[in-house]
C-alpha positions in Angstrom: 25.8 13.3 -3.9 26.0 16.8 -5.4 23.5 17.7 -8.1 24.2 20.1 -10.9 22.0 22.4 -12.9 21.2 19.8 -15.5 20.7 16.8 -13.2 17.3 15.2 -12.6 15.9 15.2 -9.2 16.2 11.9 -7.3 13.3 10.5 -5.4 15.0 11.4 -2.1 15.5 15.0 -3.3 11.8 15.3 -4.2 10.8 13.8 -0.8 13.0 16.4 0.9 11.4 19.2 -1.1 7.9 18.0 -0.3 8.7 17.7 3.4 9.9 21.4 3.5 7.0 22.5 1.2 4.5 20.7 3.5 5.3 23.0 6.5 2.4 25.3 7.2 4.4 28.6 7.2 6.0 27.7 3.9 2.7 26.8 2.2 1.2 30.0 3.5 4.1 32.2 2.2 4.1 30.4 -1.2 0.4 31.0 -1.6 0.4 34.6 -0.6 3.4 35.9 -2.5 4.0 36.5 -6.2 7.6 37.5 -5.9 8.8 34.5 -4.0 12.6 34.4 -4.6 13.3 34.9 -0.9 11.1 31.9 0.0 12.9 29.7 -2.4 16.3 30.8 -1.2 15.1 29.7 2.3 13.8 26.4 0.9 17.2 25.8 -0.8 19.0 26.4 2.5 16.6 24.1 4.3 17.2 21.4 1.6 21.0 21.9 2.0 20.6 21.1 5.7 18.9 17.8 4.6 21.8 17.1 2.2 20.1 18.2 -1.0 22.3 20.6 -3.0 19.9 22.6 -5.2 19.8 26.4 -5.8 16.7 28.5 -5.4 16.0 28.5 -9.1 16.0 24.7 -9.3 13.7 24.5 -6.3 11.3 27.0 -7.8 11.3 25.1 -11.2 10.7 21.8 -9.5 7.9 23.3 -7.3 6.2 24.7 -10.4 6.6 21.5 -12.4 5.2 19.3 -9.6 2.3 21.7 -9.1 1.5 21.7 -12.8 1.7 17.9 -13.0 -0.5 17.5 -9.9 -3.2 19.8 -11.3 -3.1 17.9 -14.7 -3.7 14.6 -12.9 -6.3 16.1 -10.5 -8.2 17.5 -13.5 -8.1 14.1 -15.3 -9.4 12.4 -12.1 -12.2 14.9 -11.8 -13.1 14.3 -15.4 -13.3 10.5 -14.8 -9.9 9.5 -16.2 -8.3 7.6 -13.3 -5.7 6.1 -15.5 -3.6 9.3 -15.4 -1.2 9.2 -12.4 2.0 10.6 -11.0 4.5 9.8 -8.3 3.9 11.7 -5.1 0.3 12.6 -6.1 -1.1 11.8 -2.6 1.7 13.8 -0.9 1.0 16.8 -3.2 -2.8 16.3 -2.7 -2.2 16.6 1.1 -0.2 19.8 0.6 -2.4 21.5 -2.1 -5.9 20.3 -1.1 -6.5 23.3 1.2 -4.9 25.9 -0.9 -7.2 28.9 -1.4 -8.4 29.7 -4.9 -8.4 33.3 -6.1 -11.7 34.4 -7.6 -12.9 37.7 -9.0 -15.8 39.4 -7.3 -17.7 42.4 -8.8 -17.8 45.4 -6.5 -20.7 47.9 -6.3 -18.9 50.3 -8.7 -18.5 47.6 -11.4 -14.8 47.0 -10.8 -13.5 43.6 -10.1 -11.6 42.8 -6.9 -9.8 39.6 -5.9 -11.2 37.5 -3.1 -10.2 34.1 -1.7 -12.6 31.2 -1.5 -11.7 27.9 0.0 -11.6 24.8 -2.1 -13.9 22.0 -1.3 -12.0 20.5 1.6 -13.8 17.1 1.7 -11.5 14.4 0.5 -12.3 13.0 -2.9 -13.2 9.4 -3.2 -12.0 7.5 -6.2 -14.5 5.0 -7.6 -13.3 1.6 -8.5 -14.5 0.4 -11.9 
């Protein structure tokens, strides 16, 4: 099934995107690059091999939307609201859990530089109430 620009992503298409996204080299490149058009062109080609016809812009938009929705749900869970949920949350959690967070560090001369700090890598346990 061919998908056009205005078509919604099917569950199978999202699963294919997540499978490509979960590859270590892809995760590494996506994290370390601000101008990532080339990475998404590669992802779109990989998806095409899996039978998903999406261009790089659609892949990038879906990536950004999934990441935003994941972070919204994760923040809600960390705030105690376990009612907020999303499809593929656990898949995204496995992909994004170890993503480094950029933090500012003050240097001796008073300027700020960017350093990377690892997120807490212990799996979060959800309390049942």
